[in-house]
C-alpha positions as CSV (number, residue, x, y, z in Angstrom):
1,M,24.8,177.5,69.9
2,H,22.2,174.8,69.9
3,T,20.3,174.4,73.2
4,P,19.0,170.8,74.1
5,R,15.3,170.3,74.8
6,V,14.3,169.7,78.4
7,G,13.5,165.9,79.1
8,S,15.5,164.5,76.3
9,L,18.6,162.2,76.7
10,R,21.8,162.3,74.9
11,P,22.3,159.4,72.4
12,G,25.1,157.7,74.7
13,A,22.8,157.6,77.7
14,Q,20.0,156.0,75.7
15,V,22.3,153.2,74.6
16,V,23.4,152.5,78.2
17,L,19.8,152.4,79.5
18,T,18.7,150.1,76.7
19,A,21.6,147.7,77.4
20,L,20.7,147.7,81.1
21,F,17.1,146.9,80.4
22,L,17.9,144.0,78.1
23,S,20.4,142.5,80.6
24,T,17.8,142.7,83.3
25,L,15.2,141.0,81.1
26,L,17.7,138.3,80.1
27,L,18.6,137.7,83.8
28,T,15.1,137.3,85.0
29,S,14.1,135.0,82.2
30,A,17.2,132.8,82.1
31,C,18.3,132.1,85.8
32,G,14.9,130.9,87.3
33,A,13.8,127.2,87.1
34,N,10.5,126.1,85.6
35,P,7.9,127.0,88.4
36,Q,5.9,123.8,87.9
37,T,8.9,121.6,88.1
38,Q,10.1,123.4,91.3
39,Q,6.6,123.1,92.8
40,Q,6.4,119.4,92.0
41,A,9.8,118.8,93.8
42,S,8.5,120.7,96.8
43,Q,5.3,118.7,96.9
44,N,7.2,115.4,96.7
45,Q,9.5,116.6,99.5
46,T,6.6,117.5,101.7
47,K,4.9,114.2,100.9
48,L,8.1,112.3,102.0
49,N,8.3,114.2,105.2
50,S,4.7,113.5,106.1
51,L,5.1,109.8,105.2
52,L,8.2,109.4,107.3
53,Q,6.5,111.0,110.3
54,R,3.5,108.7,109.8
55,A,5.8,105.6,109.6
56,Q,7.5,106.6,112.8
57,S,4.2,107.2,114.6
58,I,2.7,103.8,113.6
59,G,5.7,101.9,114.9
60,V,7.9,101.2,111.8
61,P,11.4,100.4,113.2
62,Q,13.8,103.3,113.0
63,S,16.5,101.0,111.6
64,L,14.3,100.3,108.5
65,L,13.7,104.0,107.9
66,Q,17.3,105.2,108.5
67,P,18.5,104.6,104.9
68,I,15.6,106.7,103.7
69,I,16.3,109.5,106.2
70,K,19.9,109.5,105.2
71,Q,19.1,110.0,101.6
72,Q,16.5,112.7,102.5
73,K,19.1,114.7,104.4
74,Q,21.5,114.4,101.4
75,L,18.9,115.8,99.1
76,T,18.0,118.6,101.5
77,S,21.6,119.7,101.7
78,T,21.9,120.3,97.9
79,Q,21.1,123.5,96.1
80,A,19.9,124.4,92.6
81,P,22.7,125.6,90.2
82,F,22.7,129.3,89.3
83,N,23.1,130.4,85.6
84,I,22.3,133.9,84.5
85,F,21.8,133.0,80.9
86,D,20.2,129.6,81.1
87,S,17.4,128.2,83.3
88,T,17.8,124.6,82.1
89,P,20.3,123.5,84.8
90,A,18.0,124.7,87.6
91,T,14.9,123.1,86.0
92,N,16.8,119.8,85.5
93,Y,17.9,120.0,89.2
94,Y,14.4,120.3,90.5
95,R,13.1,117.6,88.1
96,N,15.8,115.2,89.3
97,I,15.4,116.0,93.0
98,G,11.6,115.7,92.6
99,T,12.1,112.3,91.0
100,R,14.3,111.2,93.9
101,Y,11.8,112.4,96.5
102,G,9.1,110.5,94.7
103,Q,11.2,107.3,94.7
104,L,11.9,107.7,98.4
105,V,8.1,108.1,98.9
106,T,7.5,104.8,97.1
107,Q,10.3,103.0,99.1
108,T,8.9,104.4,102.4
109,Q,5.4,103.2,101.6
110,S,6.8,99.8,100.7
111,I,8.6,99.6,104.0
112,I,5.4,100.5,105.8
113,D,3.4,97.9,103.9
114,S,5.9,95.1,104.4
115,T,6.4,95.9,108.1
116,T,2.6,95.9,108.6
117,S,2.2,92.6,106.8
118,Q,5.0,90.9,108.7
119,D,3.8,92.2,112.1
120,Q,0.3,91.1,111.2
121,T,1.4,87.6,110.4
122,Q,3.4,87.4,113.6
123,A,0.5,88.6,115.7
124,Q,-1.9,86.1,114.0
125,F,0.5,83.3,114.7
126,D,1.0,84.4,118.4
127,V,-2.8,84.6,118.9
128,H,-3.2,81.2,117.2
129,S,-0.5,79.6,119.5
130,F,-2.1,81.1,122.6
131,T,-5.5,79.9,121.4
132,E,-4.2,76.4,121.2
133,A,-2.6,76.7,124.6
134,V,-5.8,77.9,126.2
135,S,-7.7,75.1,124.6
136,E,-5.2,72.5,125.8
137,A,-5.3,73.9,129.3
138,N,-9.1,73.9,129.3
139,A,-9.1,70.3,128.2
140,Q,-6.9,69.5,131.1
141,K,-9.5,71.2,133.4
142,L,-7.2,73.9,134.5
143,P,-8.6,77.2,135.8
144,V,-8.3,79.2,132.6
145,Q,-11.3,81.6,132.8
146,Y,-9.1,84.6,133.0
147,F,-7.0,83.5,130.0
148,Q,-10.2,82.8,128.0
149,Q,-11.4,86.4,128.7
150,Q,-8.0,87.7,127.7
151,L,-8.0,85.6,124.6
152,A,-11.3,87.2,123.5
153,S,-9.8,90.6,124.2
154,V,-6.6,90.1,122.1
155,Q,-8.7,88.6,119.3
156,T,-10.8,91.7,119.2
157,T,-7.7,93.9,119.4
158,L,-6.1,91.9,116.5
159,S,-9.2,92.4,114.4
160,A,-9.0,96.1,114.9
161,A,-5.3,96.5,114.5
162,N,-3.9,97.9,111.2
163,T,-0.4,99.3,112.1
164,P,2.9,97.7,113.1
165,K,2.5,99.3,116.5
166,G,-0.9,97.8,116.9
167,Y,0.2,94.3,115.8
168,A,3.3,94.5,118.0
169,A,1.1,95.3,121.0
170,V,-1.0,92.2,120.3
171,S,2.1,90.0,120.0
172,A,3.6,91.4,123.2
173,K,0.3,91.0,125.2
174,T,-0.2,87.5,123.8
175,Q,3.3,86.4,124.6
176,D,3.0,87.6,128.2
177,L,-0.2,85.8,128.6
178,D,1.3,82.6,127.0
179,Q,4.2,82.8,129.5
180,A,1.7,83.1,132.4
181,L,-0.4,80.2,131.1
182,T,2.8,78.0,130.7
183,L,3.6,78.8,134.4
184,L,0.0,77.9,135.3
185,K,0.5,74.4,133.7
186,T,3.9,74.0,135.5
187,T,2.6,75.1,138.8
188,N,-0.5,72.8,138.5
189,S,1.9,70.0,137.7
190,Q,3.8,70.7,140.9
191,L,0.5,70.8,142.8
192,T,-0.5,67.5,141.3
193,T,2.8,66.0,142.4
194,F,2.2,67.4,145.9
195,K,-1.3,66.0,146.0
196,S,0.0,62.6,144.8
197,T,2.6,62.6,147.6
198,I,-0.2,63.4,150.2
199,N,-2.3,60.5,148.8
200,Q,0.6,58.1,149.0
201,M,1.4,59.2,152.6
202,Q,-2.2,58.7,153.6
203,A,-2.1,55.2,152.1
204,A,0.9,54.6,154.4
205,H,-1.2,55.8,157.4
206,L,0.9,59.0,157.9
207,D,-0.6,62.2,159.3
208,T,-1.2,64.7,156.4
209,T,-3.5,67.2,158.1
210,A,-1.2,70.1,157.7
211,M,-0.3,69.2,154.1
212,Q,-4.0,69.0,153.2
213,M,-4.6,72.5,154.4
214,Q,-1.5,73.7,152.5
215,Y,-2.8,72.0,149.4
216,Q,-6.3,73.6,149.6
217,S,-4.7,77.0,150.1
218,D,-2.4,76.4,147.0
219,Q,-5.5,75.4,145.0
220,Q,-7.3,78.6,145.8
221,Q,-4.2,80.7,144.9
222,L,-3.7,78.8,141.6
223,A,-7.4,79.5,140.7
224,T,-7.0,83.3,141.1
225,A,-3.4,83.7,139.9
226,Q,-2.9,85.8,136.7
227,L,0.6,87.2,136.5
228,V,4.0,85.6,136.0
229,P,5.4,86.6,139.3
230,T,2.4,85.2,141.2
231,F,2.8,81.8,139.5
232,Q,6.6,81.8,140.2
233,K,6.1,82.6,143.9
234,L,3.4,80.0,144.2
235,G,5.6,77.4,142.5
236,T,8.4,78.1,145.0
237,V,6.0,77.7,147.9
238,I,4.7,74.4,146.6
239,S,8.2,73.1,146.0
240,A,9.1,73.9,149.6
241,Q,5.9,72.2,150.8
242,Y,6.6,69.1,148.8
243,L,10.1,68.8,150.2
244,Q,8.8,69.4,153.7
245,A,6.2,66.7,153.2
246,V,8.6,64.0,152.1
247,V,11.1,64.6,154.8
248,S,8.9,65.7,157.7
249,T,9.3,62.4,159.6
250,N,11.6,59.5,159.6
251,L,8.6,57.2,159.5
252,A,8.1,58.3,155.9
253,L,11.6,57.6,154.8
254,P,11.2,53.9,153.7
255,Y,8.1,54.8,151.8
256,V,9.5,57.9,150.0
257,V,12.7,56.0,149.2
258,N,10.8,53.2,147.5
259,A,8.5,55.7,145.8
260,K,11.5,57.4,144.3
261,L,13.1,54.1,143.1
262,S,9.7,53.0,141.7
263,D,9.4,56.3,139.8
264,I,12.8,56.1,138.1
265,S,12.4,52.4,137.4
266,S,9.1,52.9,135.6
267,K,10.6,55.7,133.5
268,V,13.6,53.5,132.5
269,Q,11.1,50.9,131.3
270,F,9.2,53.4,129.4
271,L,12.4,54.5,127.5
272,K,13.1,50.9,126.7
273,T,9.5,50.6,125.3
274,Y,10.2,53.6,123.0
275,G,13.3,52.0,121.7
276,V,15.8,54.3,123.4
277,D,19.2,53.0,124.5
278,I,18.9,52.7,128.3
279,T,22.4,51.7,129.1
280,L,23.4,54.9,130.9
281,Y,20.0,55.2,132.5
282,Q,20.1,51.7,133.8
283,Q,23.5,52.5,135.3
284,S,22.0,55.5,137.1
285,L,19.2,53.3,138.4
286,D,21.6,50.7,139.7
287,T,23.6,53.4,141.5
288,D,20.4,54.9,143.0
289,K,19.4,51.4,144.3
290,V,22.7,51.1,146.1
291,A,22.3,54.7,147.6
292,A,18.7,53.9,148.7
293,R,19.9,51.1,151.0
294,K,22.2,53.6,152.8
295,V,19.4,56.2,153.6
296,T,18.9,56.3,157.4
297,N,18.1,59.9,158.1
298,V,16.5,63.0,156.6
299,Q,19.8,64.6,155.5
300,Q,20.7,61.4,153.6
301,Y,17.3,61.2,152.0
302,I,17.5,64.8,150.8
303,Q,20.8,64.0,149.1
304,F,19.4,60.7,147.6
305,S,16.3,62.5,146.5
306,K,18.2,65.2,144.7
307,Q,20.3,62.6,142.9
308,V,17.3,60.6,141.7
309,D,15.6,63.8,140.6
310,T,18.7,64.7,138.6
311,D,18.7,61.3,137.0
312,I,15.0,61.6,136.1
313,T,15.5,65.0,134.7
314,S,18.3,63.7,132.5
315,M,15.9,61.2,130.9
316,Q,12.9,63.5,130.7
317,G,13.7,64.8,127.3
318,D,14.1,61.3,125.9
319,L,10.9,60.1,127.6
320,V,8.6,62.8,126.2
321,T,10.4,63.0,122.9
322,G,10.2,59.3,122.4
323,Q,6.5,59.2,123.3
324,A,5.7,62.1,120.9
325,H,7.5,60.6,118.0
326,A,6.1,57.2,118.6
327,L,2.6,58.6,118.8
328,L,3.0,60.6,115.6
329,T,4.3,57.6,113.7
330,Q,1.3,55.6,114.9
331,F,-1.0,58.5,113.7
332,H,0.5,58.5,110.2
333,K,0.2,54.7,109.9
334,E,-3.5,54.6,110.9
335,A,-4.4,57.5,108.6
336,D,-2.7,55.9,105.7
337,A,-4.0,52.4,106.4
338,W,-7.6,53.6,106.7
339,S,-7.2,55.6,103.5
340,K,-6.1,52.5,101.5
341,L,-9.2,50.6,102.6
342,H,-11.7,53.5,101.9
343,M,-10.6,55.1,98.6
344,Y,-13.2,57.3,96.8
345,H,-13.6,56.3,93.1
346,D,-14.3,59.4,91.1
347,K,-16.4,58.5,88.0
348,F,-15.7,61.9,86.5
349,D,-12.0,61.2,85.9
350,N,-11.9,57.5,86.8
351,N,-9.3,58.1,89.6
352,N,-9.2,57.1,93.2
353,Y,-8.9,59.7,95.9
354,S,-8.2,59.5,99.7
355,M,-11.2,60.2,101.8
356,D,-9.2,61.1,104.9
357,A,-6.6,63.4,103.2
358,A,-7.2,65.9,106.0
359,Y,-5.3,63.6,108.3
360,Q,-2.5,62.5,105.9
361,D,0.7,64.3,104.8
362,V,-1.2,66.8,102.6
363,G,-3.2,67.9,105.6
364,M,-2.7,67.7,109.4
365,G,0.0,65.0,108.9
366,S,2.5,67.3,107.5
367,M,1.5,70.1,109.8
368,L,2.1,67.9,112.8
369,D,5.5,66.9,111.3
370,E,6.4,70.5,111.0
371,E,5.1,71.4,114.4
372,M,7.3,68.5,115.8
373,T,10.4,70.3,114.5
374,W,9.4,73.4,116.5
375,N,9.7,71.6,119.8
376,Y,12.7,72.2,122.0
377,S,11.7,71.8,125.6
378,V,10.0,69.0,127.5
379,S,6.9,71.2,127.9
380,D,6.9,71.6,124.1
381,Y,6.8,67.9,123.5
382,Q,4.2,67.4,126.2
383,G,2.0,69.9,124.4
384,M,2.7,68.0,121.2
385,I,1.6,64.8,122.7
386,Q,-1.7,66.3,123.6
387,T,-2.1,67.8,120.1
388,I,-1.5,64.4,118.5
389,Q,-3.9,62.7,120.9
390,D,-6.6,65.2,119.9
391,E,-6.0,64.6,116.2
392,F,-6.2,60.9,116.9
393,F,-9.6,61.4,118.5
394,N,-10.7,63.5,115.5
395,L,-9.6,60.8,113.1
396,H,-11.5,58.1,115.0
397,M,-14.6,60.3,115.0
398,F,-14.1,60.8,111.2
399,E,-13.8,57.0,110.7
400,A,-17.0,56.4,112.8
401,N,-19.0,59.1,111.1
402,F,-18.0,57.7,107.6
403,N,-20.2,54.7,108.3
404,D,-23.0,56.7,110.0
405,K,-26.0,56.9,107.7
406,T,-27.7,59.6,109.8
407,P,-28.9,62.5,107.4
408,F,-26.6,65.4,107.4
409,N,-29.3,67.7,108.8
410,K,-29.6,65.7,112.0
411,V,-27.5,65.5,115.1
412,H,-24.6,63.0,114.6
413,A,-23.3,61.0,117.5
414,T,-19.7,61.9,116.6
415,D,-20.6,65.6,116.8
416,T,-21.8,65.1,120.4
417,Q,-18.6,63.1,121.3
418,L,-16.4,65.9,119.8
419,L,-18.3,68.6,121.8
420,D,-17.8,66.5,124.9
421,H,-14.1,65.8,124.2
422,Y,-13.3,69.5,123.8
423,K,-15.6,70.6,126.7
424,W,-17.6,72.7,124.2
425,Q,-21.1,71.6,125.2
426,K,-21.8,75.2,126.2
427,G,-21.6,78.0,123.7
428,Q,-21.7,78.1,119.9
429,T,-19.8,75.6,117.8
430,I,-19.6,75.1,114.0
431,V,-19.0,71.4,113.2
432,V,-17.8,70.6,109.6
433,S,-17.9,66.9,108.5
434,T,-15.5,66.3,105.6
435,S,-16.9,62.8,105.0
436,E,-20.4,64.3,104.5
437,Q,-19.3,67.7,103.1
438,A,-21.7,69.2,105.6
439,L,-21.8,71.9,108.2
440,R,-23.9,71.8,111.4
441,L,-24.2,74.7,113.9
442,Y,-24.8,73.9,117.5
443,Q,-25.8,76.2,120.4
444,D,-25.3,74.7,123.8
445,G,-25.2,71.3,122.3
446,K,-28.4,71.7,120.3
447,L,-28.5,71.7,116.5
448,V,-29.5,75.1,115.1
449,T,-29.0,74.7,111.4
450,S,-27.2,72.6,108.8
451,F,-26.3,72.7,105.1
452,L,-24.0,71.2,102.6
453,V,-20.5,72.6,101.9
454,T,-17.4,71.9,99.8
455,T,-14.1,71.5,101.6
456,G,-10.5,71.3,100.3
457,R,-9.6,69.2,97.3
458,A,-7.5,66.0,97.9
459,E,-4.2,67.8,97.4
460,L,-5.2,70.8,99.6
461,P,-7.6,69.5,102.3
462,A,-9.2,71.6,105.0
463,L,-7.4,71.3,108.4
464,A,-8.9,68.8,110.7
465,G,-9.0,70.0,114.3
466,A,-10.6,72.1,116.9
467,W,-10.2,75.8,116.2
468,T,-11.4,79.2,117.3
469,V,-12.2,82.3,115.1
470,Q,-9.1,84.2,114.3
471,N,-10.6,86.9,112.2
472,R,-13.9,87.9,110.4
473,E,-14.0,90.0,107.2
474,A,-17.0,91.2,105.2
475,P,-16.2,91.9,102.4
476,T,-12.6,91.1,101.5
477,E,-10.5,90.0,98.5
478,F,-8.5,86.7,98.4
479,K,-5.2,86.7,96.6
480,S,-3.5,83.5,95.6
481,P,-0.2,82.7,97.4
482,D,0.8,80.7,94.4
483,P,2.3,82.1,91.2
484,P,0.3,82.2,88.0
485,S,2.2,79.2,86.7
486,S,0.9,77.0,89.6
487,P,-2.1,74.8,89.0
488,Y,-3.4,76.1,92.3
489,Y,-3.2,79.8,91.2
490,Y,-6.4,81.8,91.2
491,P,-6.9,85.5,90.3
492,P,-7.8,88.1,93.0
493,T,-11.3,87.1,94.1
494,H,-14.0,89.1,95.8
495,I,-15.4,87.4,98.9
496,N,-18.5,88.6,100.6
497,Y,-18.2,86.8,104.0
498,A,-15.0,85.2,105.4
499,I,-14.3,83.6,108.8
500,L,-10.6,82.8,109.5
501,Y,-10.2,79.5,111.4
502,H,-6.4,79.0,111.1
503,H,-3.5,81.3,110.2
504,G,-2.2,80.9,106.7
505,G,-5.4,81.7,105.0
506,Y,-7.8,78.9,106.0
507,F,-11.4,80.4,106.0
508,L,-15.0,79.5,106.0
509,H,-16.3,81.7,103.2
510,D,-18.9,82.1,100.5
511,S,-18.2,80.7,97.0
512,W,-20.6,82.5,94.8
513,W,-19.1,80.8,91.7
514,R,-20.4,77.3,92.8
515,L,-23.8,75.9,92.4
516,D,-23.2,72.4,93.7
517,Y,-22.2,71.4,97.3
518,G,-22.1,68.2,99.3
519,P,-20.5,64.7,99.0
520,G,-18.0,64.3,96.1
521,T,-17.7,68.1,95.4
522,Q,-14.3,68.1,97.0
523,F,-13.1,65.9,94.2
524,P,-13.0,66.6,90.4
525,H,-16.6,66.9,89.0
526,V,-18.9,68.9,86.7
527,D,-20.6,71.8,88.5
528,S,-24.1,72.4,87.3
529,G,-23.4,76.1,86.9
530,G,-21.1,75.3,84.0
531,D,-17.9,76.8,85.4
532,T,-15.0,74.6,84.6
533,L,-12.2,76.7,86.0
534,F,-12.9,77.0,89.7
535,S,-16.1,75.0,90.5
536,N,-15.0,71.6,89.2
537,N,-12.9,70.6,92.3
538,G,-12.6,71.2,96.0
539,S,-11.2,74.4,97.6
540,H,-7.6,75.3,98.4
541,G,-8.1,74.3,102.1
542,C,-11.1,76.5,102.9
543,V,-14.7,75.5,103.6
544,N,-16.8,76.8,100.8
545,L,-20.4,77.9,101.6
546,P,-23.4,78.9,99.5
547,E,-23.5,82.7,99.5
548,A,-26.8,83.0,101.3
549,K,-25.8,80.4,103.9
550,A,-22.5,82.2,104.4
551,A,-24.3,85.5,104.9
552,W,-26.6,83.9,107.6
553,L,-23.7,82.2,109.3
554,F,-21.6,85.4,109.4
555,A,-24.5,87.4,110.9
556,N,-25.3,84.8,113.5
557,T,-21.8,83.9,114.8
558,D,-19.0,85.9,116.4
559,F,-15.4,85.7,117.7
560,N,-16.6,83.4,120.5
561,T,-17.8,80.8,118.1
562,Q,-15.8,77.6,118.1
563,I,-15.0,75.5,115.0
564,I,-14.5,71.7,114.7
565,I,-13.5,70.2,111.4
566,Y,-13.2,66.4,111.2
């Protein structure tokens, strides 16, 4: 009998072990996905998670991120297919899911970028609107020191902001301040009416001692008020004081009745002057005259006064709207008429160009027209009237300076008048003359430096007006808002020094591609540097500066610097 050797296996057992080994080898090599593909999918998933967390932390609205989050959850809930004999399905799964995660990363970044850009634009617009409101209130000699300080603060915050949350905070703060400033104007108007009533009563030899004390107290409170509730409370107090003043004694009744009638009568006549149909208003006036003859006591006067106030309120919109539209029409006519008499003849292309384009439809004319469409309330139109009056003043200064032969590097009389008009004798102000194509920097009303510039071409003039610095960038890159097919398109351009004076991309900045500046360079010409693409015409609405001058100006000005372009 044959005895097997110790440690050897029977032939059947060897076959089984061999098969088991091969199956294990096949399983481990076939069911697992490609490690690199799996790792890439995991990295894209991690990147998406991190980007979503960042988007939420910087203030991107949840509603914008919700579609991304929904798709993320759907991807997370899937599993790789299992195949003992083939790793291809698992590899394809991780490749596809990695691609989807990558696409979601791109979409999320796009949402972050667009939200940031939109919020930045809104914040810049809000700050610009508040800046104009502060300037208007300052021109009206209102106590705006607190709002000027807050304006400087929000401008600094806007410059530092770089996230939707940051820009939203700027907008919210600015809107709150703007509401308070609006109430300051309203309350001041109430106080002015109260003071007018006191003056009229004094003229009628009535005792106004108590009212004078109330008025002085109101003035002090108005000068220190900062918050919306404070202005609202003060407005309520002044309204009560006014009512008490006009009805405090029967001796005042004949006077206040006649004053009310005179007020509404003058307003009806104003409406007639503006070409408004006054039929209904005249009927109201006639009714008020009949009611006035029946006033014999305080109670009757209160009723009469309320009715007259209601009638006046009903015409207030037409009054202010009519004045605003009439004034704007007059502005357009004067700008166009002056232009026709003072055309610039360009010897380069033998064409004639408008010298005051900054005030015509291509410049502030169309901007005023657009701004007029934004007006809804009486206070909106009142603000519009002040804005048009300021632009009228700027136009008149431009016309006067056009004939002024004073060298560009000397103080111009129109500069001084502009500084006086805007109450900017103190502080630092950049004055740009479009007729001279020159810039002058003033400190406390004294000329510091001057040099020649190039402003916007006839089709895209610089914006005439009184502005404040909205932003400062050094360096930056300008990108054209127009498509490549547009004649105004320009490729992305490096800028060394840029000072934003109006939202929408209006800057004072260096133009290193130019050699020539001064009169005529805002029209087609030949630049001595030889460049025929960008140097042979004016800018796209900016004020172009020689690079060295721009560097000096940027270093020696700040956010408190004021800018006048005329």
